[in-house]
Predicted model as a PDB file, atoms N, CA, C, CB and O in Angstrom, pLDDT in the B-factor column:
MODEL        1                                                                  
ATOM      1  N   VAL A   1     110.231 316.017 130.230  1.00 68.00           N  
ATOM      2  CA  VAL A   1     110.927 316.086 128.960  1.00 68.00           C  
ATOM      3  C   VAL A   1     110.487 314.935 128.061  1.00 68.00           C  
ATOM      4  CB  VAL A   1     112.448 316.057 129.174  1.00 68.00           C  
ATOM      5  O   VAL A   1     110.322 315.113 126.854  1.00 68.00           O  
ATOM      6  N   ILE A   2     110.299 313.764 128.645  1.00 71.00           N  
ATOM      7  CA  ILE A   2     109.884 312.611 127.847  1.00 71.00           C  
ATOM      8  C   ILE A   2     108.547 312.875 127.163  1.00 71.00           C  
ATOM      9  CB  ILE A   2     109.790 311.358 128.726  1.00 71.00           C  
ATOM     10  O   ILE A   2     108.391 312.624 125.968  1.00 71.00           O  
ATOM     11  N   GLU A   3     107.595 313.380 127.924  1.00 77.00           N  
ATOM     12  CA  GLU A   3     106.276 313.655 127.353  1.00 77.00           C  
ATOM     13  C   GLU A   3     106.347 314.758 126.296  1.00 77.00           C  
ATOM     14  CB  GLU A   3     105.291 314.051 128.460  1.00 77.00           C  
ATOM     15  O   GLU A   3     105.695 314.657 125.257  1.00 77.00           O  
ATOM     16  N   LYS A   4     107.125 315.797 126.546  1.00 77.00           N  
ATOM     17  CA  LYS A   4     107.277 316.870 125.556  1.00 77.00           C  
ATOM     18  C   LYS A   4     107.900 316.332 124.267  1.00 77.00           C  
ATOM     19  CB  LYS A   4     108.142 318.015 126.127  1.00 77.00           C  
ATOM     20  O   LYS A   4     107.518 316.742 123.170  1.00 77.00           O  
ATOM     21  N   GLY A   5     108.853 315.420 124.401  1.00 75.00           N  
ATOM     22  CA  GLY A   5     109.461 314.806 123.227  1.00 75.00           C  
ATOM     23  C   GLY A   5     108.464 314.008 122.425  1.00 75.00           C  
ATOM     24  O   GLY A   5     108.453 314.072 121.196  1.00 75.00           O  
ATOM     25  N   ARG A   6     107.626 313.258 123.112  1.00 78.00           N  
ATOM     26  CA  ARG A   6     106.604 312.469 122.415  1.00 78.00           C  
ATOM     27  C   ARG A   6     105.587 313.364 121.723  1.00 78.00           C  
ATOM     28  CB  ARG A   6     105.892 311.537 123.394  1.00 78.00           C  
ATOM     29  O   ARG A   6     105.168 313.082 120.600  1.00 78.00           O  
ATOM     30  N   ILE A   7     105.195 314.432 122.385  1.00 81.00           N  
ATOM     31  CA  ILE A   7     104.228 315.357 121.785  1.00 81.00           C  
ATOM     32  C   ILE A   7     104.839 316.035 120.560  1.00 81.00           C  
ATOM     33  CB  ILE A   7     103.771 316.419 122.819  1.00 81.00           C  
ATOM     34  O   ILE A   7     104.196 316.126 119.514  1.00 81.00           O  
ATOM     35  N   LYS A   8     106.071 316.507 120.688  1.00 79.00           N  
ATOM     36  CA  LYS A   8     106.731 317.209 119.576  1.00 79.00           C  
ATOM     37  C   LYS A   8     106.948 316.260 118.393  1.00 79.00           C  
ATOM     38  CB  LYS A   8     108.088 317.805 120.038  1.00 79.00           C  
ATOM     39  O   LYS A   8     106.749 316.651 117.243  1.00 79.00           O  
ATOM     40  N   ALA A   9     107.352 315.022 118.667  1.00 79.00           N  
ATOM     41  CA  ALA A   9     107.619 314.063 117.602  1.00 79.00           C  
ATOM     42  C   ALA A   9     106.338 313.518 117.002  1.00 79.00           C  
ATOM     43  CB  ALA A   9     108.467 312.924 118.122  1.00 79.00           C  
ATOM     44  O   ALA A   9     106.334 313.085 115.849  1.00 79.00           O  
ATOM     45  N   ASP A  10     105.261 313.530 117.751  1.00 79.00           N  
ATOM     46  CA  ASP A  10     103.943 313.079 117.304  1.00 79.00           C  
ATOM     47  C   ASP A  10     103.839 311.569 117.162  1.00 79.00           C  
ATOM     48  CB  ASP A  10     103.608 313.722 115.995  1.00 79.00           C  
ATOM     49  O   ASP A  10     102.757 311.052 116.885  1.00 79.00           O  
ATOM     50  N   SER A  11     104.948 310.851 117.348  1.00 73.00           N  
ATOM     51  CA  SER A  11     104.923 309.402 117.233  1.00 73.00           C  
ATOM     52  C   SER A  11     106.255 308.838 117.709  1.00 73.00           C  
ATOM     53  CB  SER A  11     104.626 308.965 115.777  1.00 73.00           C  
ATOM     54  O   SER A  11     107.301 309.459 117.522  1.00 73.00           O  
ATOM     55  N   ASP A  12     106.214 307.665 118.320  1.00 70.00           N  
ATOM     56  CA  ASP A  12     107.466 307.008 118.702  1.00 70.00           C  
ATOM     57  C   ASP A  12     108.235 306.512 117.479  1.00 70.00           C  
ATOM     58  CB  ASP A  12     107.184 305.841 119.648  1.00 70.00           C  
ATOM     59  O   ASP A  12     109.408 306.157 117.584  1.00 70.00           O  
ATOM     60  N   LEU A  13     107.581 306.488 116.333  1.00 72.00           N  
ATOM     61  CA  LEU A  13     108.219 306.047 115.096  1.00 72.00           C  
ATOM     62  C   LEU A  13     108.769 307.215 114.279  1.00 72.00           C  
ATOM     63  CB  LEU A  13     107.233 305.258 114.259  1.00 72.00           C  
ATOM     64  O   LEU A  13     109.276 307.014 113.176  1.00 72.00           O  
ATOM     65  N   SER A  14     108.674 308.412 114.804  1.00 74.00           N  
ATOM     66  CA  SER A  14     109.136 309.609 114.118  1.00 74.00           C  
ATOM     67  C   SER A  14     110.644 309.587 113.909  1.00 74.00           C  
ATOM     68  CB  SER A  14     108.737 310.849 114.899  1.00 74.00           C  
ATOM     69  O   SER A  14     111.374 308.915 114.637  1.00 74.00           O  
ATOM     70  N   LEU A  15     111.099 310.328 112.907  1.00 68.00           N  
ATOM     71  CA  LEU A  15     112.542 310.459 112.685  1.00 68.00           C  
ATOM     72  C   LEU A  15     113.232 311.273 113.774  1.00 68.00           C  
ATOM     73  CB  LEU A  15     112.800 311.098 111.339  1.00 68.00           C  
ATOM     74  O   LEU A  15     114.458 311.384 113.777  1.00 68.00           O  
ATOM     75  N   PHE A  16     112.463 311.840 114.694  1.00 73.00           N  
ATOM     76  CA  PHE A  16     113.053 312.499 115.860  1.00 73.00           C  
ATOM     77  C   PHE A  16     113.533 311.453 116.869  1.00 73.00           C  
ATOM     78  CB  PHE A  16     112.030 313.459 116.521  1.00 73.00           C  
ATOM     79  O   PHE A  16     114.214 311.796 117.835  1.00 73.00           O  
ATOM     80  N   PHE A  17     113.187 310.191 116.655  1.00 75.00           N  
ATOM     81  CA  PHE A  17     113.608 309.063 117.474  1.00 75.00           C  
ATOM     82  C   PHE A  17     113.371 309.255 118.970  1.00 75.00           C  
ATOM     83  CB  PHE A  17     115.049 308.797 117.238  1.00 75.00           C  
ATOM     84  O   PHE A  17     114.288 309.034 119.761  1.00 75.00           O  
ATOM     85  N   PRO A  18     112.173 309.660 119.379  1.00 76.00           N  
ATOM     86  CA  PRO A  18     111.978 309.916 120.811  1.00 76.00           C  
ATOM     87  C   PRO A  18     112.194 308.679 121.676  1.00 76.00           C  
ATOM     88  CB  PRO A  18     110.589 310.452 121.049  1.00 76.00           C  
ATOM     89  O   PRO A  18     112.831 308.773 122.725  1.00 76.00           O  
ATOM     90  N   GLU A  19     111.683 307.532 121.265  1.00 79.00           N  
ATOM     91  CA  GLU A  19     111.823 306.323 122.091  1.00 79.00           C  
ATOM     92  C   GLU A  19     113.288 305.885 122.179  1.00 79.00           C  
ATOM     93  CB  GLU A  19     110.961 305.175 121.516  1.00 79.00           C  
ATOM     94  O   GLU A  19     113.771 305.554 123.261  1.00 79.00           O  
ATOM     95  N   ALA A  20     113.982 305.882 121.067  1.00 81.00           N  
ATOM     96  CA  ALA A  20     115.394 305.483 121.061  1.00 81.00           C  
ATOM     97  C   ALA A  20     116.239 306.464 121.870  1.00 81.00           C  
ATOM     98  CB  ALA A  20     115.925 305.394 119.616  1.00 81.00           C  
ATOM     99  O   ALA A  20     117.158 306.058 122.582  1.00 81.00           O  
ATOM    100  N   PHE A  21     115.928 307.749 121.758  1.00 81.00           N  
ATOM    101  CA  PHE A  21     116.672 308.765 122.501  1.00 81.00           C  
ATOM    102  C   PHE A  21     116.472 308.600 124.002  1.00 81.00           C  
ATOM    103  CB  PHE A  21     116.244 310.169 122.063  1.00 81.00           C  
ATOM    104  O   PHE A  21     117.430 308.698 124.769  1.00 81.00           O  
ATOM    105  N   PHE A  22     115.239 308.353 124.426  1.00 82.00           N  
ATOM    106  CA  PHE A  22     114.971 308.184 125.856  1.00 82.00           C  
ATOM    107  C   PHE A  22     115.611 306.905 126.388  1.00 82.00           C  
ATOM    108  CB  PHE A  22     113.459 308.163 126.117  1.00 82.00           C  
ATOM    109  O   PHE A  22     116.064 306.864 127.532  1.00 82.00           O  
ATOM    110  N   LYS A  23     115.648 305.866 125.563  1.00 85.00           N  
ATOM    111  CA  LYS A  23     116.326 304.625 125.962  1.00 85.00           C  
ATOM    112  C   LYS A  23     117.823 304.888 126.120  1.00 85.00           C  
ATOM    113  CB  LYS A  23     116.078 303.492 124.917  1.00 85.00           C  
ATOM    114  O   LYS A  23     118.439 304.435 127.085  1.00 85.00           O  
ATOM    115  N   TYR A  24     118.400 305.616 125.175  1.00 82.00           N  
ATOM    116  CA  TYR A  24     119.818 305.973 125.258  1.00 82.00           C  
ATOM    117  C   TYR A  24     120.108 306.758 126.534  1.00 82.00           C  
ATOM    118  CB  TYR A  24     120.240 306.793 124.026  1.00 82.00           C  
ATOM    119  O   TYR A  24     121.086 306.486 127.230  1.00 82.00           O  
ATOM    120  N   LEU A  25     119.255 307.729 126.835  1.00 80.00           N  
ATOM    121  CA  LEU A  25     119.460 308.521 128.051  1.00 80.00           C  
ATOM    122  C   LEU A  25     119.431 307.649 129.301  1.00 80.00           C  
ATOM    123  CB  LEU A  25     118.398 309.614 128.157  1.00 80.00           C  
ATOM    124  O   LEU A  25     120.287 307.785 130.175  1.00 80.00           O  
ATOM    125  N   SER A  26     118.464 306.767 129.387  1.00 80.00           N  
ATOM    126  CA  SER A  26     118.338 305.955 130.602  1.00 80.00           C  
ATOM    127  C   SER A  26     119.455 304.934 130.727  1.00 80.00           C  
ATOM    128  CB  SER A  26     116.999 305.246 130.621  1.00 80.00           C  
ATOM    129  O   SER A  26     119.826 304.565 131.842  1.00 80.00           O  
ATOM    130  N   GLU A  27     120.000 304.468 129.608  1.00 81.00           N  
ATOM    131  CA  GLU A  27     121.054 303.454 129.670  1.00 81.00           C  
ATOM    132  C   GLU A  27     122.463 304.045 129.688  1.00 81.00           C  
ATOM    133  CB  GLU A  27     120.924 302.520 128.501  1.00 81.00           C  
ATOM    134  O   GLU A  27     123.379 303.424 130.227  1.00 81.00           O  
ATOM    135  N   SER A  28     122.651 305.226 129.111  1.00 77.00           N  
ATOM    136  CA  SER A  28     123.997 305.775 128.982  1.00 77.00           C  
ATOM    137  C   SER A  28     124.284 306.988 129.855  1.00 77.00           C  
ATOM    138  CB  SER A  28     124.235 306.139 127.576  1.00 77.00           C  
ATOM    139  O   SER A  28     125.412 307.157 130.317  1.00 77.00           O  
ATOM    140  N   ILE A  29     123.302 307.823 130.088  1.00 76.00           N  
ATOM    141  CA  ILE A  29     123.531 309.056 130.836  1.00 76.00           C  
ATOM    142  C   ILE A  29     123.024 308.951 132.267  1.00 76.00           C  
ATOM    143  CB  ILE A  29     122.861 310.225 130.136  1.00 76.00           C  
ATOM    144  O   ILE A  29     123.641 309.502 133.179  1.00 76.00           O  
ATOM    145  N   PHE A  30     121.926 308.263 132.477  1.00 75.00           N  
ATOM    146  CA  PHE A  30     121.322 308.173 133.805  1.00 75.00           C  
ATOM    147  C   PHE A  30     121.267 306.740 134.360  1.00 75.00           C  
ATOM    148  CB  PHE A  30     119.928 308.743 133.758  1.00 75.00           C  
ATOM    149  O   PHE A  30     120.344 306.416 135.108  1.00 75.00           O  
ATOM    150  N   PRO A  31     122.232 305.877 134.013  1.00 76.00           N  
ATOM    151  CA  PRO A  31     122.156 304.515 134.557  1.00 76.00           C  
ATOM    152  C   PRO A  31     122.544 304.496 136.038  1.00 76.00           C  
ATOM    153  CB  PRO A  31     123.074 303.563 133.757  1.00 76.00           C  
ATOM    154  O   PRO A  31     123.201 305.409 136.537  1.00 76.00           O  
ATOM    155  N   GLN A  32     122.132 303.462 136.706  1.00 77.00           N  
ATOM    156  CA  GLN A  32     122.539 303.271 138.094  1.00 77.00           C  
ATOM    157  C   GLN A  32     123.991 302.812 138.110  1.00 77.00           C  
ATOM    158  CB  GLN A  32     121.617 302.240 138.821  1.00 77.00           C  
ATOM    159  O   GLN A  32     124.504 302.307 137.111  1.00 77.00           O  
ATOM    160  N   PHE A  33     124.643 302.990 139.243  1.00 74.00           N  
ATOM    161  CA  PHE A  33     126.012 302.506 139.364  1.00 74.00           C  
ATOM    162  C   PHE A  33     126.156 301.721 140.652  1.00 74.00           C  
ATOM    163  CB  PHE A  33     127.021 303.673 139.321  1.00 74.00           C  
ATOM    164  O   PHE A  33     125.367 301.873 141.584  1.00 74.00           O  
ATOM    165  N   ASP A  34     127.189 300.869 140.690  1.00 77.00           N  
ATOM    166  CA  ASP A  34     127.430 300.016 141.854  1.00 77.00           C  
ATOM    167  C   ASP A  34     128.926 300.009 142.129  1.00 77.00           C  
ATOM    168  CB  ASP A  34     126.890 298.558 141.623  1.00 77.00           C  
ATOM    169  O   ASP A  34     129.693 299.368 141.410  1.00 77.00           O  
ATOM    170  N   ILE A  35     129.338 300.718 143.164  1.00 78.00           N  
ATOM    171  CA  ILE A  35     130.760 300.817 143.498  1.00 78.00           C  
ATOM    172  C   ILE A  35     131.331 299.453 143.853  1.00 78.00           C  
ATOM    173  CB  ILE A  35     130.973 301.793 144.660  1.00 78.00           C  
ATOM    174  O   ILE A  35     132.454 299.138 143.459  1.00 78.00           O  
ATOM    175  N   GLU A  36     130.589 298.643 144.583  1.00 81.00           N  
ATOM    176  CA  GLU A  36     131.076 297.329 145.012  1.00 81.00           C  
ATOM    177  C   GLU A  36     131.364 296.407 143.833  1.00 81.00           C  
ATOM    178  CB  GLU A  36     130.065 296.674 145.934  1.00 81.00           C  
ATOM    179  O   GLU A  36     132.253 295.560 143.919  1.00 81.00           O  
ATOM    180  N   LYS A  37     130.631 296.558 142.740  1.00 82.00           N  
ATOM    181  CA  LYS A  37     130.839 295.731 141.544  1.00 82.00           C  
ATOM    182  C   LYS A  37     131.715 296.442 140.510  1.00 82.00           C  
ATOM    183  CB  LYS A  37     129.489 295.362 140.915  1.00 82.00           C  
ATOM    184  O   LYS A  37     131.865 295.960 139.387  1.00 82.00           O  
ATOM    185  N   ASP A  38     132.290 297.583 140.883  1.00 76.00           N  
ATOM    186  CA  ASP A  38     133.117 298.411 139.995  1.00 76.00           C  
ATOM    187  C   ASP A  38     132.360 298.822 138.733  1.00 76.00           C  
ATOM    188  CB  ASP A  38     134.392 297.659 139.611  1.00 76.00           C  
ATOM    189  O   ASP A  38     132.950 298.951 137.659  1.00 76.00           O  
ATOM    190  N   ASN A  39     131.053 299.026 138.873  1.00 74.00           N  
ATOM    191  CA  ASN A  39     130.211 299.499 137.771  1.00 74.00           C  
ATOM    192  C   ASN A  39     130.044 301.009 137.938  1.00 74.00           C  
ATOM    193  CB  ASN A  39     128.807 298.762 137.751  1.00 74.00           C  
ATOM    194  O   ASN A  39     129.008 301.485 138.404  1.00 74.00           O  
ATOM    195  N   ILE A  40     131.079 301.751 137.549  1.00 77.00           N  
ATOM    196  CA  ILE A  40     131.068 303.201 137.743  1.00 77.00           C  
ATOM    197  C   ILE A  40     131.443 303.935 136.453  1.00 77.00           C  
ATOM    198  CB  ILE A  40     132.031 303.595 138.872  1.00 77.00           C  
ATOM    199  O   ILE A  40     132.225 304.884 136.481  1.00 77.00           O  
ATOM    200  N   THR A  41     130.888 303.496 135.331  1.00 76.00           N  
ATOM    201  CA  THR A  41     131.143 304.199 134.074  1.00 76.00           C  
ATOM    202  C   THR A  41     130.608 305.625 134.180  1.00 76.00           C  
ATOM    203  CB  THR A  41     130.490 303.449 132.871  1.00 76.00           C  
ATOM    204  O   THR A  41     129.683 305.899 134.945  1.00 76.00           O  
ATOM    205  N   LEU A  42     131.188 306.507 133.419  1.00 75.00           N  
ATOM    206  CA  LEU A  42     130.816 307.916 133.481  1.00 75.00           C  
ATOM    207  C   LEU A  42     129.336 308.106 133.146  1.00 75.00           C  
ATOM    208  CB  LEU A  42     131.688 308.741 132.523  1.00 75.00           C  
ATOM    209  O   LEU A  42     128.864 307.691 132.088  1.00 75.00           O  
ATOM    210  N   SER A  43     128.633 308.728 134.055  1.00 76.00           N  
ATOM    211  CA  SER A  43     127.225 309.052 133.868  1.00 76.00           C  
ATOM    212  C   SER A  43     126.920 310.261 134.739  1.00 76.00           C  
ATOM    213  CB  SER A  43     126.295 307.835 134.224  1.00 76.00           C  
ATOM    214  O   SER A  43     127.778 310.738 135.481  1.00 76.00           O  
ATOM    215  N   ARG A  44     125.714 310.741 134.644  1.00 73.00           N  
ATOM    216  CA  ARG A  44     125.322 311.864 135.475  1.00 73.00           C  
ATOM    217  C   ARG A  44     125.433 311.501 136.945  1.00 73.00           C  
ATOM    218  CB  ARG A  44     123.901 312.309 135.142  1.00 73.00           C  
ATOM    219  O   ARG A  44     125.853 312.319 137.763  1.00 73.00           O  
ATOM    220  N   HIS A  45     125.060 310.283 137.276  1.00 72.00           N  
ATOM    221  CA  HIS A  45     125.075 309.849 138.670  1.00 72.00           C  
ATOM    222  C   HIS A  45     126.500 309.723 139.219  1.00 72.00           C  
ATOM    223  CB  HIS A  45     124.351 308.517 138.807  1.00 72.00           C  
ATOM    224  O   HIS A  45     126.790 310.224 140.305  1.00 72.00           O  
ATOM    225  N   THR A  46     127.391 309.057 138.472  1.00 76.00           N  
ATOM    226  CA  THR A  46     128.749 308.880 138.983  1.00 76.00           C  
ATOM    227  C   THR A  46     129.480 310.214 139.065  1.00 76.00           C  
ATOM    228  CB  THR A  46     129.532 307.905 138.098  1.00 76.00           C  
ATOM    229  O   THR A  46     130.284 310.431 139.971  1.00 76.00           O  
ATOM    230  N   SER A  47     129.204 311.099 138.128  1.00 76.00           N  
ATOM    231  CA  SER A  47     129.811 312.422 138.157  1.00 76.00           C  
ATOM    232  C   SER A  47     129.306 313.229 139.353  1.00 76.00           C  
ATOM    233  CB  SER A  47     129.522 313.168 136.852  1.00 76.00           C  
ATOM    234  O   SER A  47     130.092 313.841 140.075  1.00 76.00           O  
ATOM    235  N   SER A  48     128.009 313.224 139.550  1.00 72.00           N  
ATOM    236  CA  SER A  48     127.408 313.993 140.649  1.00 72.00           C  
ATOM    237  C   SER A  48     127.820 313.475 142.021  1.00 72.00           C  
ATOM    238  CB  SER A  48     125.899 313.966 140.535  1.00 72.00           C  
ATOM    239  O   SER A  48     127.950 314.250 142.968  1.00 72.00           O  
ATOM    240  N   HIS A  49     128.023 312.171 142.127  1.00 76.00           N  
ATOM    241  CA  HIS A  49     128.389 311.581 143.412  1.00 76.00           C  
ATOM    242  C   HIS A  49     129.905 311.548 143.627  1.00 76.00           C  
ATOM    243  CB  HIS A  49     127.827 310.174 143.511  1.00 76.00           C  
ATOM    244  O   HIS A  49     130.383 311.072 144.657  1.00 76.00           O  
ATOM    245  N   GLY A  50     130.654 312.058 142.648  1.00 79.00           N  
ATOM    246  CA  GLY A  50     132.098 312.181 142.810  1.00 79.00           C  
ATOM    247  C   GLY A  50     132.882 310.890 142.709  1.00 79.00           C  
ATOM    248  O   GLY A  50     133.987 310.798 143.245  1.00 79.00           O  
ATOM    249  N   VAL A  51     132.331 309.879 142.025  1.00 78.00           N  
ATOM    250  CA  VAL A  51     133.056 308.613 141.905  1.00 78.00           C  
ATOM    251  C   VAL A  51     133.478 308.304 140.466  1.00 78.00           C  
ATOM    252  CB  VAL A  51     132.200 307.483 142.435  1.00 78.00           C  
ATOM    253  O   VAL A  51     134.077 307.257 140.215  1.00 78.00           O  
ATOM    254  N   ALA A  52     133.179 309.188 139.525  1.00 78.00           N  
ATOM    255  CA  ALA A  52     133.576 308.972 138.134  1.00 78.00           C  
ATOM    256  C   ALA A  52     135.100 309.036 138.024  1.00 78.00           C  
ATOM    257  CB  ALA A  52     132.911 310.026 137.196  1.00 78.00           C  
ATOM    258  O   ALA A  52     135.766 309.763 138.761  1.00 78.00           O  
ATOM    259  N   LYS A  53     135.624 308.267 137.097  1.00 79.00           N  
ATOM    260  CA  LYS A  53     137.073 308.234 136.879  1.00 79.00           C  
ATOM    261  C   LYS A  53     137.491 309.428 136.026  1.00 79.00           C  
ATOM    262  CB  LYS A  53     137.503 306.901 136.198  1.00 79.00           C  
ATOM    263  O   LYS A  53     136.802 309.790 135.072  1.00 79.00           O  
ATOM    264  N   ALA A  54     138.617 310.035 136.374  1.00 84.00           N  
ATOM    265  CA  ALA A  54     139.091 311.226 135.672  1.00 84.00           C  
ATOM    266  C   ALA A  54     139.312 310.954 134.185  1.00 84.00           C  
ATOM    267  CB  ALA A  54     140.385 311.728 136.306  1.00 84.00           C  
ATOM    268  O   ALA A  54     139.043 311.825 133.358  1.00 84.00           O  
ATOM    269  N   GLU A  55     139.795 309.763 133.830  1.00 86.00           N  
ATOM    270  CA  GLU A  55     140.089 309.458 132.428  1.00 86.00           C  
ATOM    271  C   GLU A  55     138.821 309.326 131.575  1.00 86.00           C  
ATOM    272  CB  GLU A  55     140.898 308.176 132.342  1.00 86.00           C  
ATOM    273  O   GLU A  55     138.900 309.325 130.347  1.00 86.00           O  
ATOM    274  N   ASP A  56     137.660 309.214 132.219  1.00 80.00           N  
ATOM    275  CA  ASP A  56     136.402 309.138 131.470  1.00 80.00           C  
ATOM    276  C   ASP A  56     135.950 310.494 130.936  1.00 80.00           C  
ATOM    277  CB  ASP A  56     135.317 308.556 132.347  1.00 80.00           C  
ATOM    278  O   ASP A  56     135.111 310.558 130.037  1.00 80.00           O  
ATOM    279  N   TYR A  57     136.491 311.559 131.474  1.00 84.00           N  
ATOM    280  CA  TYR A  57     136.145 312.903 130.991  1.00 84.00           C  
ATOM    281  C   TYR A  57     136.999 313.185 129.757  1.00 84.00           C  
ATOM    282  CB  TYR A  57     136.374 314.002 132.110  1.00 84.00           C  
ATOM    283  O   TYR A  57     138.192 313.466 129.873  1.00 84.00           O  
ATOM    284  N   ASN A  58     136.390 313.111 128.585  1.00 86.00           N  
ATOM    285  CA  ASN A  58     137.143 313.319 127.349  1.00 86.00           C  
ATOM    286  C   ASN A  58     136.293 314.097 126.340  1.00 86.00           C  
ATOM    287  CB  ASN A  58     137.592 311.963 126.748  1.00 86.00           C  
ATOM    288  O   ASN A  58     135.137 314.422 126.609  1.00 86.00           O  
ATOM    289  N   GLN A  59     136.876 314.386 125.190  1.00 92.00           N  
ATOM    290  CA  GLN A  59     136.182 315.185 124.177  1.00 92.00           C  
ATOM    291  C   GLN A  59     134.940 314.472 123.643  1.00 92.00           C  
ATOM    292  CB  GLN A  59     137.128 315.508 123.025  1.00 92.00           C  
ATOM    293  O   GLN A  59     133.927 315.114 123.367  1.00 92.00           O  
ATOM    294  N   GLU A  60     135.015 313.165 123.498  1.00 88.00           N  
ATOM    295  CA  GLU A  60     133.865 312.414 122.985  1.00 88.00           C  
ATOM    296  C   GLU A  60     132.666 312.549 123.918  1.00 88.00           C  
ATOM    297  CB  GLU A  60     134.229 310.930 122.804  1.00 88.00           C  
ATOM    298  O   GLU A  60     131.552 312.805 123.461  1.00 88.00           O  
ATOM    299  N   ARG A  61     132.882 312.379 125.214  1.00 83.00           N  
ATOM    300  CA  ARG A  61     131.786 312.508 126.178  1.00 83.00           C  
ATOM    301  C   ARG A  61     131.271 313.944 126.240  1.00 83.00           C  
ATOM    302  CB  ARG A  61     132.244 312.055 127.571  1.00 83.00           C  
ATOM    303  O   ARG A  61     130.072 314.165 126.408  1.00 83.00           O  
ATOM    304  N   ALA A  62     132.159 314.911 126.106  1.00 85.00           N  
ATOM    305  CA  ALA A  62     131.725 316.309 126.113  1.00 85.00           C  
ATOM    306  C   ALA A  62     130.817 316.587 124.909  1.00 85.00           C  
ATOM    307  CB  ALA A  62     132.953 317.260 126.098  1.00 85.00           C  
ATOM    308  O   ALA A  62     129.792 317.255 125.042  1.00 85.00           O  
ATOM    309  N   LEU A  63     131.195 316.076 123.746  1.00 89.00           N  
ATOM    310  CA  LEU A  63     130.363 316.253 122.552  1.00 89.00           C  
ATOM    311  C   LEU A  63     129.020 315.545 122.717  1.00 89.00           C  
ATOM    312  CB  LEU A  63     131.093 315.722 121.302  1.00 89.00           C  
ATOM    313  O   LEU A  63     127.989 316.083 122.316  1.00 89.00           O  
ATOM    314  N   GLN A  64     129.019 314.351 123.299  1.00 84.00           N  
ATOM    315  CA  GLN A  64     127.760 313.650 123.540  1.00 84.00           C  
ATOM    316  C   GLN A  64     126.832 314.500 124.398  1.00 84.00           C  
ATOM    317  CB  GLN A  64     128.016 312.294 124.214  1.00 84.00           C  
ATOM    318  O   GLN A  64     125.637 314.583 124.116  1.00 84.00           O  
ATOM    319  N   MET A  65     127.354 315.119 125.421  1.00 84.00           N  
ATOM    320  CA  MET A  65     126.519 315.941 126.292  1.00 84.00           C  
ATOM    321  C   MET A  65     125.965 317.160 125.557  1.00 84.00           C  
ATOM    322  CB  MET A  65     127.315 316.389 127.513  1.00 84.00           C  
ATOM    323  O   MET A  65     124.805 317.526 125.749  1.00 84.00           O  
ATOM    324  N   ILE A  66     126.778 317.781 124.727  1.00 87.00           N  
ATOM    325  CA  ILE A  66     126.308 318.927 123.937  1.00 87.00           C  
ATOM    326  C   ILE A  66     125.165 318.493 123.017  1.00 87.00           C  
ATOM    327  CB  ILE A  66     127.473 319.538 123.103  1.00 87.00           C  
ATOM    328  O   ILE A  66     124.153 319.187 122.918  1.00 87.00           O  
ATOM    329  N   LEU A  67     125.320 317.361 122.353  1.00 86.00           N  
ATOM    330  CA  LEU A  67     124.275 316.872 121.447  1.00 86.00           C  
ATOM    331  C   LEU A  67     123.015 316.453 122.202  1.00 86.00           C  
ATOM    332  CB  LEU A  67     124.800 315.696 120.629  1.00 86.00           C  
ATOM    333  O   LEU A  67     121.904 316.653 121.711  1.00 86.00           O  
ATOM    334  N   ILE A  68     123.179 315.879 123.376  1.00 83.00           N  
ATOM    335  CA  ILE A  68     122.029 315.503 124.198  1.00 83.00           C  
ATOM    336  C   ILE A  68     121.255 316.746 124.622  1.00 83.00           C  
ATOM    337  CB  ILE A  68     122.482 314.704 125.438  1.00 83.00           C  
ATOM    338  O   ILE A  68     120.028 316.780 124.525  1.00 83.00           O  
ATOM    339  N   LEU A  69     121.960 317.753 125.086  1.00 85.00           N  
ATOM    340  CA  LEU A  69     121.291 318.997 125.490  1.00 85.00           C  
ATOM    341  C   LEU A  69     120.591 319.646 124.309  1.00 85.00           C  
ATOM    342  CB  LEU A  69     122.299 319.977 126.102  1.00 85.00           C  
ATOM    343  O   LEU A  69     119.500 320.197 124.457  1.00 85.00           O  
ATOM    344  N   ASP A  70     121.215 319.584 123.131  1.00 87.00           N  
ATOM    345  CA  ASP A  70     120.599 320.134 121.925  1.00 87.00           C  
ATOM    346  C   ASP A  70     119.296 319.395 121.592  1.00 87.00           C  
ATOM    347  CB  ASP A  70     121.581 320.050 120.736  1.00 87.00           C  
ATOM    348  O   ASP A  70     118.298 320.024 121.241  1.00 87.00           O  
ATOM    349  N   GLN A  71     119.307 318.068 121.703  1.00 83.00           N  
ATOM    350  CA  GLN A  71     118.110 317.286 121.414  1.00 83.00           C  
ATOM    351  C   GLN A  71     117.004 317.589 122.423  1.00 83.00           C  
ATOM    352  CB  GLN A  71     118.436 315.788 121.418  1.00 83.00           C  
ATOM    353  O   GLN A  71     115.843 317.737 122.042  1.00 83.00           O  
ATOM    354  N   ILE A  72     117.356 317.681 123.707  1.00 82.00           N  
ATOM    355  CA  ILE A  72     116.353 318.010 124.735  1.00 82.00           C  
ATOM    356  C   ILE A  72     115.776 319.390 124.482  1.00 82.00           C  
ATOM    357  CB  ILE A  72     116.971 317.943 126.152  1.00 82.00           C  
ATOM    358  O   ILE A  72     114.567 319.589 124.596  1.00 82.00           O  
ATOM    359  N   PHE A  73     116.640 320.354 124.136  1.00 85.00           N  
ATOM    360  CA  PHE A  73     116.162 321.713 123.828  1.00 85.00           C  
ATOM    361  C   PHE A  73     115.180 321.680 122.661  1.00 85.00           C  
ATOM    362  CB  PHE A  73     117.352 322.651 123.497  1.00 85.00           C  
ATOM    363  O   PHE A  73     114.169 322.383 122.679  1.00 85.00           O  
ATOM    364  N   PHE A  74     115.471 320.873 121.652  1.00 78.00           N  
ATOM    365  CA  PHE A  74     114.585 320.779 120.484  1.00 78.00           C  
ATOM    366  C   PHE A  74     113.222 320.241 120.910  1.00 78.00           C  
ATOM    367  CB  PHE A  74     115.209 319.869 119.387  1.00 78.00           C  
ATOM    368  O   PHE A  74     112.195 320.745 120.457  1.00 78.00           O  
ATOM    369  N   TYR A  75     113.197 319.224 121.776  1.00 76.00           N  
ATOM    370  CA  TYR A  75     111.924 318.659 122.225  1.00 76.00           C  
ATOM    371  C   TYR A  75     111.104 319.685 123.001  1.00 76.00           C  
ATOM    372  CB  TYR A  75     112.168 317.420 123.091  1.00 76.00           C  
ATOM    373  O   TYR A  75     109.882 319.754 122.871  1.00 76.00           O  
ATOM    374  N   ILE A  76     111.794 320.473 123.803  1.00 79.00           N  
ATOM    375  CA  ILE A  76     111.084 321.470 124.636  1.00 79.00           C  
ATOM    376  C   ILE A  76     110.611 322.604 123.756  1.00 79.00           C  
ATOM    377  CB  ILE A  76     111.997 322.017 125.780  1.00 79.00           C  
ATOM    378  O   ILE A  76     109.992 323.549 124.245  1.00 79.00           O  
TER     379      ILE A  76                                                      
ENDMDL                                                                          
END                                                                             
């Protein structure tokens, strides 16, 4: 997906913001988590491993996921 985004945008400086978007994904959606340090903010990993907090599932996060999927679809 990263390479397709770069090809579609034609530049990391494009208004499609491929570099910023990929940085956002790696820091906000796919970050690592550490249960021992209580670093379990909602992400794909904490959700998939069943350790995400129930109160983290809200409308704002749902909208973020919809917009992320829309951006990935556009790149593809």
